[in-house]
C-alpha positions in Angstrom: -20.0 -17.1 -37.1 -18.0 -20.2 -37.9 -14.2 -20.0 -38.0 -13.4 -22.2 -41.0 -10.7 -21.1 -43.5 -8.9 -19.1 -40.8 -7.7 -22.3 -39.0 -6.2 -23.7 -42.3 -4.6 -20.4 -43.3 -3.0 -20.0 -39.8 -1.6 -23.5 -40.0 -0.1 -22.8 -43.4 1.3 -19.4 -42.2 2.9 -20.9 -39.1 4.3 -23.8 -41.1 5.9 -21.4 -43.6 7.2 -19.1 -40.9 8.9 -22.1 -39.3 10.3 -23.1 -42.7 8.7 -26.5 -42.6 7.5 -28.1 -45.9 4.1 -29.6 -46.1 5.8 -33.0 -46.8 8.0 -32.7 -43.7 5.0 -31.8 -41.5 3.0 -34.7 -42.9 5.8 -37.1 -42.1 6.2 -35.7 -38.5 2.6 -36.1 -37.6 1.7 -39.2 -39.7 -1.0 -37.5 -41.9 -1.0 -37.5 -45.7 0.2 -34.5 -47.7 -3.2 -34.5 -49.4 -5.1 -34.3 -46.1 -2.8 -31.5 -44.8 -3.3 -29.6 -48.1 -7.1 -29.9 -47.8 -6.9 -28.6 -44.2 -4.6 -25.6 -45.1 -6.8 -24.6 -48.1 -10.0 -24.8 -45.9 -11.5 -27.6 -47.9 -11.4 -29.8 -44.8 -11.8 -28.9 -41.2 -9.7 -31.0 -38.9 -11.2 -32.7 -35.9 -9.5 -32.1 -32.6 -7.1 -35.1 -32.7 -5.4 -34.1 -36.0 -5.3 -30.5 -34.9 -3.5 -31.4 -31.8 -1.0 -33.4 -33.9 -0.5 -30.4 -36.2 0.1 -28.2 -33.2 2.7 -30.6 -31.7 4.4 -31.0 -35.1 4.8 -27.3 -35.4 5.7 -26.8 -31.7 2.8 -24.4 -30.9 -0.2 -24.4 -28.6 -3.5 -25.8 -29.9 -5.1 -22.4 -29.3 -2.5 -20.7 -31.6 -4.7 -21.6 -34.6 -7.8 -19.9 -33.2 -6.3 -16.9 -31.3 -6.9 -13.4 -32.6 -5.0 -11.4 -29.9 -2.8 -12.4 -27.0 -2.8 -10.7 -23.6 -0.3 -11.5 -20.9 -2.7 -10.7 -18.0 -6.0 -12.4 -17.2 -8.7 -12.7 -19.9 -12.3 -12.3 -18.8 -15.1 -13.6 -21.0 -18.5 -12.2 -20.1 -21.6 -14.4 -20.4 -23.3 -11.9 -22.7 -20.2 -11.5 -25.0 -20.9 -12.5 -28.5 -19.0 -15.8 -28.9 -17.5 -17.1 -32.1 -18.0 -20.7 -32.8 -15.1 -23.0 -33.8 -16.1 -26.2 -35.5 -13.4 -28.9 -35.7 -15.5 -30.8 -38.3 -17.2 -30.3 -41.6 -20.3 -32.1 -40.2 -20.7 -34.2 -43.3 -22.6 -37.5 -43.1 -19.4 -39.4 -42.6 -18.1 -37.1 -39.9 -18.2 -38.3 -36.3 -18.2 -34.7 -34.9 -21.3 -32.8 -34.1 -19.6 -30.2 -31.9 -19.3 -26.4 -31.9 -16.6 -25.0 -29.7 -16.6 -21.5 -28.1 -13.2 -20.6 -26.8 -13.2 -19.0 -23.3 -9.6 -17.9 -23.4 -8.7 -17.2 -27.0 -6.9 -14.0 -26.1 -4.7 -15.5 -23.3 -1.0 -15.6 -24.2 1.1 -18.6 -23.2 -1.8 -20.8 -21.8 -1.4 -24.5 -21.4 -5.1 -25.3 -21.2 -7.9 -24.7 -23.7 -11.2 -24.0 -22.1 -14.3 -24.2 -24.3 -18.1 -24.1 -24.1 -19.2 -26.8 -26.4 -22.6 -27.2 -28.0 -23.2 -30.9 -28.8 -25.8 -31.6 -31.5 -27.6 -35.0 -31.7 -26.4 -37.5 -34.3 -28.6 -40.1 -36.0 -25.6 -42.4 -35.9 -25.3 -45.1 -33.2 -21.7 -46.0 -33.8 -19.4 -43.1 -32.7 -15.9 -43.2 -34.1 -13.3 -42.9 -31.3 -10.1 -40.8 -31.5 -7.2 -40.2 -29.3 -4.5 -37.6 -28.7 -1.9 -36.7 -26.1 -3.1 -34.8 -23.1 -6.0 -34.7 -20.7 -9.6 -33.5 -20.9 -12.1 -32.3 -18.3 -15.8 -32.1 -19.0 -18.6 -30.5 -16.9 -22.2 -30.9 -18.2 -24.0 -27.6 -18.2 -27.2 -28.7 -19.9 -28.6 -31.9 -21.3 -27.1 -35.4 -21.2 -23.9 -36.6 -22.8 -22.3 -39.9 -23.3 -18.5 -40.4 -23.3 -17.3 -43.5 -25.0 -13.9 -44.1 -23.4 -12.0 -47.2 -24.5 -14.5 -50.1 -24.0 -16.6 -48.1 -21.4 -19.5 -45.7 -21.8 -20.1 -43.0 -19.2 -23.5 -41.2 -19.2 -23.3 -37.7 -17.6 -26.3 -35.5 -16.6 -26.4 -31.8 -15.9 -23.9 -31.1 -13.1 -21.8 -34.2 -13.6 -18.2 -34.1 -14.7 -15.4 -36.4 -15.9 -11.6 -36.0 -16.2 -9.7 -38.5 -18.4 -6.5 -39.1 -20.3 -7.0 -38.3 -23.9 -4.6 -40.9 -25.1 -7.3 -43.5 -24.6 -9.6 -43.6 -27.6 -12.8 -41.6 -26.8 -15.8 -39.8 -28.2 -18.2 -37.2 -26.7 -21.7 -37.2 -28.0 -25.3 -36.1 -27.1 -27.5 -38.7 -25.5 -31.2 -39.2 -26.0 -31.0 -37.5 -29.5 -31.2 -34.1 -27.7 -28.6 -31.3 -27.7 -26.3 -30.7 -24.8 -23.8 -28.1 -23.6 -20.6 -28.8 -21.8 -17.7 -26.9 -20.4 -14.6 -28.7 -21.7 -11.0 -28.1 -20.8 -8.3 -29.7 -23.1 -4.7 -29.9 -22.0 -2.3 -31.0 -24.8 1.4 -30.8 -24.0 3.7 -29.6 -26.8 
């Protein structure tokens, strides 16, 4: 099951609770009012970079938009638990994203890291748009081969390889060899 309109409606709800107008938020995070409106109505799914900007602009954790319940103690996710996919993209032809995220800590209150299992689908595009955001990312390849474009460099990672990098440098994670891959990704975005 894809979480689509839920992200936009949570953004709108949090914005309204904090008494922030859509115009004020747009100015804070340097996005257009039109784009924010499309995100809030569910007409557009934000990629990770704008979602992190929105979280910072509202003073909340990134995971706030995808959490259902919050527990103070540890959260265990079993391998056979039915996972809910979160897509930070509409996967249109113009979209650079071909990623489905599965949160591994969606119920953990007050967390500072966002751990995900990420299914990466092959793209027929050779030029991958780069994006950047504050924070850090850690990636461990569980299956397949991925390429990480990072600034002017490209890193090719096989199963068992990992990379840790500063997210402020423009980057893109994509499947290599036109075959799907799966990674464990941990995103840290300060707020």
